[in-house]
N, C-alpha and C positions, 0 to 999 in steps of 0.2 A: 221834404221831411232830411233832417241831418240825423247822421250817426256818427259815433265817440271818434272825433280828431283820431289821426293817423297816431302821432306819438304816443298820447294815453294807452289806444290801443297797445303799443307794443311792451310798453311799462307792464301793463296789466298782465300780457303773456307772459313777459320775463318773470313775474309774480308768480302766476299759478305753476310755473316750471320748476321753480325753486322749491316752493312749498311742496308738490308734488313728488321731488327727489328725496325726501328728507324722510320719506316714508318707506323707500324701499327696501328698508330691512326689518319690517315688521316681523315677520315671521321666521328668522335667520336666528338658530338657539345661541345660547350661549357659549361662547367659547368658539363658536365655525362664524365663518366670513363667508359673503356671498362672492361670487366670481362676477366683480365688478368689469373686467375685459378682456381680451384675450389678444395681445398685442404678437403680431409676427414681421418680421423684417429678414428679406433675403438678397443676402451680398453674393451677386451675378445673376448669371443667365439661364434659364434653361428649367426654370421651376417658378410659379410665381408664388405669391401668398395665398391662394385663394388655396389651390392646389396642397400646399402644408396644412390651411385649417379644415381640409374633409380629413385628417387622419389625427385630428387632435379630439382627446376623449371628451372633453365638457365644452360645450359652447356658451355662452353668455346669455343672457333672457333677451329676449328678439328686441327690440327698440323698434320705433316708427317716429320719426322727427326728434331723432336722436333722444325719445324718451320711452323708458318700457311701460308702453301703454297695458300691456297681456300682463305683466306682473302689479300694475299699480289697480287691476281690475280684482285679480287675485287677491291683494291686499287690504280693499273694501270688505270682504268677510270677515266674520267674526270668528275668532278662537272659540269664543262659549258657546254659540249661538247656533243652533240646527238647520232652520228652516228652509223653505224651499227658496226664497229667496237667496241666503245667503249659500247655501249649495250651488246654487245655479250660476254665481258669480268667481266661486272657486271652480265650478263647470267648464266657462268660458274663457276663464284666468290661465295663467302660468306660471306655477310654484318657483320660487324660486331657488337658483343654480348655486348648491352650496359648494364650494370650495371646498377638493378631493385631494390631498397629496398624491393618495396611489394612483386615483385617475392620471395624475400630472405626470407622476413619471411613466405610466403606459404610454402617455402621449409623447412623449420622449424618444420612449423605446417605438413605438410606434412610426414615428416621424422619420427616424434614422435608417429602420428599414424599409420605410418610399422612397430615401433619398439612395441605399445601395440600389433598389431596384430601376433605378433611374440612371443608374452609372455613378453614382458621384459617393465613390467609395473612402474620399479622403473628405468628408464634407466635416464640418463642425458646429456643433451647436451647443449653445448659451444660453439655458433656462433662468428664469429669476423670476421672483415671486416678490413684488411690493404690495404694503399694506397700504390700503388706504382710508386711513382711519380703526379704529377696533371693529367692523367688522366686513370690510368690504377690502379685497384683493384685488392684484390684477396680474395677472398669466404674461411673461411677455419671453419670445424667442427670439433670439436672433443667429442665424444660420449663414454659416458660410460657405457656399458649394467648393470652391475651388476647381482645378478640370478633373472634368470625367472622364472613365474609361471609352474609348471608340474601338472600335470594331475595324482590325488593320488585314483581315483577309477570311476570305470564305471557300470552303470547298464541302463538297457534300459526299456522303456517305450512302448511297441507296443498291440494294441488292437486285429488286426488280429495275430489270433492264429499259422494258417502256418505260413504264413509269419515271426511269428516270431521265428517258430523253424529252420527257415533256417538259417535266420540271425546269430543263437546262433552256427547251424552248422559249419558255418564258421568262429567260432569267431577267430582262432586261427590265421587268415590272418588279423586279424583287424589291423589299423593303429595307433588306438588313447587305448593305455594302459595305465597301471600305471608308475608313470616315466617318460611318455614322455612331452616335453615341452608344453606348451597350447598352439599352434600355430594356427593360423585362417587357413592356409596353408594347416595343417594335416588337419581339419575338413574337408575341401575340400575337398580333396584327400579320404577322407575316404566316405564321401557323394557319392562320384563319383562311390569309389568302391561297396558301398550299394547296387545302380541303376543299375550297371553293372551285380554286382551278380543277383538281382531279373530279371534282363528283360533278363536273360540269363535262367530263368527258366520257359518262360511263361508269366510272368508279363509285356506283350505286352504296357498297360497304365502306367504301373510306372515311375516316373523321379524322379529326387534327390530334387524336390523341396517340397515333401510327408515328407523332413527328416529335421527334427530340433534337433538344440543341447541346452540346460538349465546347464549353470555352476553356483556353490555354491562355491563363494569364503569364504565364513566364518570361514574354516578350520582353517584359521592360516598358519603361517609359508610358504606361496603363494605355499599351495596348493589346487587344484579345484576338487569339484567332479563334475560328469559328467552324465546328462540323456542324452541317445539320445533317441529322441520321431520319430517315423514313426505314419502319422496319416491314419485312413482310406479313402476309394476311396470315391469321391461323384460323391453320384448318383441322377440323377432327376426323381422324382415321374411323376406318372399319374394328378397329380392335382398341380404340377408347385413344389414342394417343394424339396429344397435338404436335402436329408441323407444319411450320414457315414457309408459304409457295410466294408465286407471285399473286398482285393483286386483283382477282375478277375485271373483268371488264364486262359490262350488262347492256343488252341490249333490250326495247322493250317489245316482247311480242306476239302482244294481244292489248287493244285498247278497248274499254267498255266505259261508255258512259251512263248511267241513270237519270235524268231529268228530272225526278220527283221521289225523289228515295227518303224514306221516315225511317229511318233507322230501330223505333220502338217497334213499329208495327210490322217491321221485318223479319223482328225476333218472334214476338208475342202472335204472329200471324201466320201457318205453312204454307198458305197459299197466295200471298204476300208476292212475294217474288213472281209465279206464275201468270199475275195479271197485265204484266208488262210487253206489249209488242215488239219483238227489235228489229230497226232498221240497221242496214248494211251499208254506210256510206263513204267510199272510199276508203276504206280499210278499218275505219274506225264504226263499233257496233253500239251504238244507242239504242237506249229501250227508255220507248213512255209508256204514260199512260193512259187511258179516255179523259182524265178528270184536267190532264194538262199536256199540251201539245205545245210544239217547239221547232222550227223548221230545222231538219239536218245542215244544211246550209249555215246557220247561224251557230249550232254545235260547231261544226267544223271550223269557223273562221274563227271562234273563239278558242278553242283547242290550239295546244302545242306539243300534243305527246301523240308522235305516231311510230304505227308497227316499221320494224328495223330499224330505228334509228336510234343511236346510243343513250344511254338513261343521261339526264343533264337537269342538275338542280335549278340552272336558270330557269329550263321549259317548263319547272313544274312552279314555280311563283310566276312566270309571265300566265300560265294559265289558271291560276290562282285571281291574280289580277284582273285579266280579262272576264272570267266571269263575274266578279264582284262588282265589274266597272257596267254590269247592265243592269245593277239595280232591282235584279227579279228573283233572287236566291239568297235566303235566310243564313243558310247554312251550305258551307263548301267543304269536302273532305276529298282524301286521296288514300287507298292503299296500294302496298306493290306487294304481290308475292311470288315465288319462283313455283310455277308451275309443274316444273320438270329442269334436272340440269343437267348440262349438258357439255361434253369440252372439244371446242376446237381449237385445233392446234395447227399455230398458224407460224410457219418457217420464215425468221428474217433472211434478207437480201445478203448478199455475199457486199454491199455496198454500207447497209445498217453493219454490220458486223464490223468492217475497215472503220468504220466513223467511230465506234466504240472503242475500239483498240487505239484513235488517235485519241480522245478525250480520258485512256487507263488511268492519267497521272492524277488525275481531279475524283476517279471513281474506284474506291474501296473495295464493292461487291464484287462477286463474280458474274459474268457475263452470260447470261440463260441465251440456250441455242433453241429455244421452244418459248413461246406466250401463250396463256391460258385465255380464252373468252368464252365467260360464260352468257351466253343468250336465253336467257329464264324466265323477263317480269312481266308479269301480268298487270297495270295498271287497269287502275278502276276509280271513279270518279263519281261522285254522291254527292247531288244537288238536290238542297230543298228548298223549292221557291216560296215566298209569300203570297198571301193571297193575290188575285189577279186584279183585283178589283175593288176601289173603295172610295167611300161617301166622306167628305171634312163639312163640318159645318163651325165656323170658328166665329168667335165677339174676341177682338184683339183692341188695344190698344196700342195706336199710331203713332209716328211723329216723323213729320216730314221737314226735316233740315231745324226744327225748331218751332213749328206749327205742331201742336198735339189735338189728340182727339180719340175716335173711336171708330172701328169699322166691322161689317161684318162679313164674313166671306160662305160662300157655296162651293165646293168643289167636289170634282170626279178626275179619278185618276185609274187607267185603266193600264197595267205593265206588262201586256205583251197584247197588243191588239191584234197584228195579224201574223203572230205566232212568229217571229222573228224579235220579240225582245223590246220589240218596239212601244215606247213609254207614250200615251197619249194625257194629257192634260186641259181641263177647263174651269175656267171659276167665275163666278159673279160677284162683285164686289158693291158695296153700299159704304160708304165712308161721310163721316160727320169730323172736321176740323176745325179749331180755334183761331182766329188769326188776331193776332196784337196791333192795335193801329199804334202808329208810331208817336213819343209825345204820351201818352194816353195810356189810362189804364182799362179802356174799353176793348172789346172784341167785338170781330166779326165771324161772320160762320162761312165753310168754304163745303159745298157740299158735290159728291163724287159720287156717282156711278158709273159704272164698266164690265164690259166681260171678255174674256181672252181664250186662249186655245194656243197649244203648243202640240208638238209631236216630235218626238228624238227617237231618231233610228244609227243604232248601234255599228252604222259601217258610214262610208262616206259615197252620198248618193250622186251617183256622176251618170252621165250619158251612155256609157258604155258599161259593160257589167262585169262587176270588180266582187262577186259574193266570196272567191276563194284563197281571195289573196290576205296574207296574215301579218298582221302587224302588232308589236308590242304598244304601240303609240294610244290606242282605247278610243279609236275614232269615230263620232257622232256626226251626225245630220239634225241640224236642230232648224224647226220652222215655226214659226208662230204670226199670232195675228190678234190685236187688241182692238178695240173701241173704247174711249174713256169720255165720261162726258164731267167737264168741273164746271160749277157756277160758284163764282166767287163776289166776292162785293163790287170788286172791281171791274170785272167783266166774265163773259162767258168762251168757253172754249171747249172746243172738240178735237180730238185726235183720234184718229185711224194709223195707226200700225203695223203693217208688214214685212217680216223680219225671214231672212234663208241663208244659211252660216252653218260653220264648220267648226266643232273643236275637239280639239289631240290632246295627248301627252308626250312632248317632244322627248323630255325625260322623266324621271320619278320628281321632278325640284320643279322643272318647268312644263308651262302649257299654253296653248296658244288659241286663240279663238279668231275666224275669216268670215265674215259677213258679207258677200258679193251683194247681196241683195239688201240694203234697209231703208224702209219708205216712209217718210210719214207725212198725211196731210192734218194740216193744223187748219180748224175755221175758226172763227171770233164771230160770230153771230149779233152779239149783245158788248158793247164795252160802254160804259157809264159814260155819261156825256162831262161828268164832272172830273172825273179820275181824265178823260183824254184832254180834256183841255190846263190839266194843270201840268202836263209833259210838254214844257216850253221849247225841250229840245229834239230837232227834226231824230237822232237818234234813238232816243227811246218810243218815237211816235211810230217809227218803220221796225219797230221790235213787235209793235202790236198788232201786223198788219195779217191776213193770211196768208198762207205759204204753204210751198210744197220742199218735203228734206228729201232727196232720191240721192243714196250715194254708197257705197262701201266703206269698213271699216275693219280695224284689227287690234287684237288687244294681244299684250304678253305679258305672263302671269310666272311669277319667281316665288317661290316659296320655300325654305326649307325647315319647316316648321314641323316636328314629329309627337305624331298621338303619341298620349299618354309620356311625356317625357319632361321635366322641368328645368327646359334648359335655353340658354339663348336659340332667338330664331329672329329672323327678318325675313322679309316681303317687298317684292318690287312688282310695278304694271305700272304697263305701259299700253295706255290708249290712243289710238291717232283717226281719225275718218274725214272724209273727204267726201263731198257733195254737188251734183248739180252739173259735172262737168260732159259727161252723155248727153244729156238732156239739152244742155248747149250745143253742143256740135250739130244735134240735131235738127235744134230749132234753127240754127245758122244756115241749114241747108234747104230746108221745106218750109220757114216761115217769115213772114216779115215783123221786125220788132211792133213793140206796142209805142207810142206815142213819146214814151219818158225814152226811150230806146233800150228796154228789157223784153225779155223774154216771158211767156204761159204758157203751162201745161194744164189741160183740161182746165181752161178758163182760170188758172190761179197764178203767180207766180211764183216760181221756184229757188230756193236758195241754191248759191255757190260760196262754198268755201270751203278751206282747209283747217282742222282744228285738231290738238297734241296736247295731253296731257301726261304725266309721273308722278306715280305716287311712291314713297319709300318710308319703307316704317321699320326700325329694331327696338327691339324688346329684349331688355337686360336683366336677367331674372338674378336677384342676389338672395334670396333664398326662397323656401315655402312661401313669407307672409310679403314680402317683398320686391316689386317690378319698376323697373324706368325703362319707360313708352319714348322714345323720338320717332317723330315723324317731318319727313318733307316732302312737301307739294309745289307743281309748278304747272300750268295752265296756259296754254296763248291757242288765240284762233283769230284764223284771216279772211274777212269776206272779200270778193272779189267779183269781176263780170258780173255777173246776174245779180248780184245782193249789195247793199253799201253796208247794211248790220248783219250781224249776224241771229239767227233764228233765237228765238228768248230760251227756247228750250234750250239751247248749248252753248249761252252766256254763263261766264262765272259769276258765282254772289261769294259775298262773305260775310262772317255773323251765322250765329245757331251752332244748334246740338253737336253738328260734326265739323264745327268750324272754328273760328274765333270767339270762344264762349264771354267773354264780356260784350257780347254786341247781339242783340235781336237777331235773327233770321233775315238777310238781306238790308241789313240795315246801315252796313259798313261800305264805307267808296262813295264812288271810285275815286284815290287819291284822296284829296283832301278837299271835296267836294263837301259842302254841308246842305243837304236838306231842309228848307227852315218850313216848309209843312207842315201843321201840326194838324192830326187828324186823321191823317191818311192812313193808306197800308204800306209797307215797305216792300220798293220793288227794285232796290237796287243792283244793277249788273250791270256787267262789261268784258272786253275783248282778252282780259290777260287776268292771272291772279298768282302769286304767290304766297308761299304761306309755311309756318314752322312752329310745329308744335312738342310740348314736353310734358308727360306726363307719370306721376310715382303714383300708383297703386300699392295698397296695403291692406291686408285684411282687419279687419277687428275680432267681430267672434259671429258664432253661428253663420249664416248665410250674409252676415254684411260686411261691406267693402267699404277703404273710403278709399279718394284721391285728391292729391291738391296738380295744379295745373299751372303752363304757362303757353299760353297762343301769340304767335304773331303772322300779322300778313295784312295783306289790303287786296286790291282787287284795280285794274288800271285799265282807260279805253287807250288803244291805239288806231281809231277812226278818226279820221277828221271831219267826219259831220258830229263827231261828240261834241261840241260845245263849254257843254258841263263846267265852270270854274274850279279849275285845280285838279280834273280826272284825266287828263292825258298824261302818260308813262314819260320818265326826263329822268333820262339815265343820271343826272347831275343830281337830280331831288328826291329820287323814289325815295331811297332808303329814311327817308323825312318822313316819309306818309304811311310806316310801317307801323299799324298799330298792333297796339300788347295788352293784352288781357289776362288776369290770371283768376284764382278761387278753388273753391271746395268745391268736392261733390262725393255722393254716397252712392252704392250701389247694391242690388240684392241681385245675388246670384245664386238663380235655381239650379244651375248646372244647365237644361236645355235652354233658358234664356237667360239674360241678362235687366233688369229694370234697373235705370240709372238717376238722379236727381242732380243736375250741376249751377252750381250757384256763380258768376263768373263777375268782374269786377274787371273797369274801365282802367288800366294803368295810364298808358299812353293814347291820346286819342287826337288824330293828323285834323280832324276835321273840324279844330279848332283851334284859333287865331296865337300862332308860333308861341306867345309869352304865357300862355295857357292850356299845352298840350298836354304838358304833366299832372296828371289826376290823380295818383296814389300816394299820398304823403306831401302834398301840397297845398291841401285843401281842405276844410270835411267833408266827408263825403255824403253824395247825394240819393234819393232812391231810385233816380234816373241813371246810375251812372251802377247800379245793377242789372244781373238778366238772370231768369231764370232758368233750366231746359230743363223739360225730361224727356229721357230719350231708351230705346230700346238696345241691348247689346253696349261693347266698349263703339268710343266714336271713331275709334281708330288700330 
């Protein structure tokens, strides 16, 4: 079946776009103009066009593929008809943005104020209005930044002596230094830094409103002398007057933790609080109820607030994050109160007074001879738990790298199995998937059944006891096992897996997973004889043998994505695993090799290899309707010792819903190899993979989103046992074997999950003869050049 030749498709697309663009002013009133474009050009460095655009008061209508799609939907409505369909078009569309001279002048004013706040007091703004016909205008902003004002010197005016010393001690971390641009945002960040610095050292009542800046610009040469002022704490005396005193430093005098606290019941039921049983554990007062119990050691290990410690905002946040990471509590709240007020007079040492006298040239305030400490905070933590047990019955659509079907799951979860916030999960699964044959529109079926269990313990499970070690890493020990039975048209396979490992957060953005035990026992009791005989290569035949994978794995995960913020973000993940070394060493000591020179464990050959893969994704958020996503992936696996090939489940494949979408799953590569068998199921896999993807995502209307994508990549063989023609990796020719596909996608974004349909087209097919590899644009498209994919969530 042939489609429209490519050149005719281009002409048709241009005609459609031109015709559409003529109707963009349908709802523009007479005498008014549509804001066609807003052009911004910045001459100089330090401020970008995007920074300026955020301060302009009018934004042109959103575009998708250079077309005002949402405005077009609005224009399809009728000015005279008001039925439901036309109201719906207006609701999902976007009304035209009419140029407003007053708002344009406000934009110039706001941009000028913004530039001054960034230190560009001598910047020049040239604004121009260009008429693009009777009903369209373009507003243009040409901004010349010129040299900014910079900080010449910084000195501090702080009357509180102790606070002054703490600020100076952290001076090396200051954001305001000589040579820095005189930028209001930098000053605000410095206020936030100083406020957090002090709130982490007992200054519970301190906030950034106590910090002021005074700038002296009389130095000339666009230099600023900056004075940082921190005023004393206002205290009300007995006679009602307000006096300024040194900022009080708070100590925590008691810590109370309510592990099953319902705030509504506490207010409405006078006997509610009396039903708690109190336990004193290492100075922490823990209150439990009969219906919910948790070990004191778990609470103590998760908490970061301790009696006689200084108040610290960082410790409060760490405590919140630790309790949240247990996945046991739906609500976590804190309350701090002053049960009594006491004043402790601390006499500074002679050395301290001498140090202050030396630094007095920078210190304009009086040197205090006494320091006031207020040890009086009572910290209460209220925890409202989820239901501890839950049962789930699910029927879901599935997508295994492009093979789609449906599955049923019966799951049970207990969030507090041994009263230490241990999460126990078990699941039974039955699935049916449809697998498309190569070069055919017929499908086979894959039936899968299995059961799995997992136990997550909120600490590192070690041979020695470490219950009371505190850490901000949210450590977890994960133990899991699963059994899976899979019957495909070409083989039947069972997989038994046992994993023991650790997971923790190294920082807010970095997490790590280490599995010292990762065991897979793979058995293939049935392999279709016709399928096996079609495997002419020893590499492929060795891939379909019974084997054991006993090794360890490591994962490094980085993500700077911020929840509920529409900003650029990136993710980077590295997975590495190694298998067979321990079994190889033990076997050489205790056993004789098999006649073929290999060793076995439990009567089955074990795999020996090293494998590594890296995946990087960058999301460039243009606005709330347009996002560009870039992805780069590389993976390599090397068998050695007891293995000639990688286990089939550890090999790389290309094509499918999450890979190169111009190809069916497992039908691309390796290299320029061409599988001429028709009517079989795609099984291409190999030792190495390189892939790059680009996707332009745009919102349409309702929950509907669109996407345009370009995928490039392939797999290659490294093993000398792989004799498939063109499959091996050659540095001199591999770039000629990078397959390229492109296409369009539709996504239904329901918030909690995304269902997508992608249609990919081959652009460059390395499996064809060199003269015929360029597919798109060189000949009419065939149905086999298309690939349709159904997926859950975004591909990357």
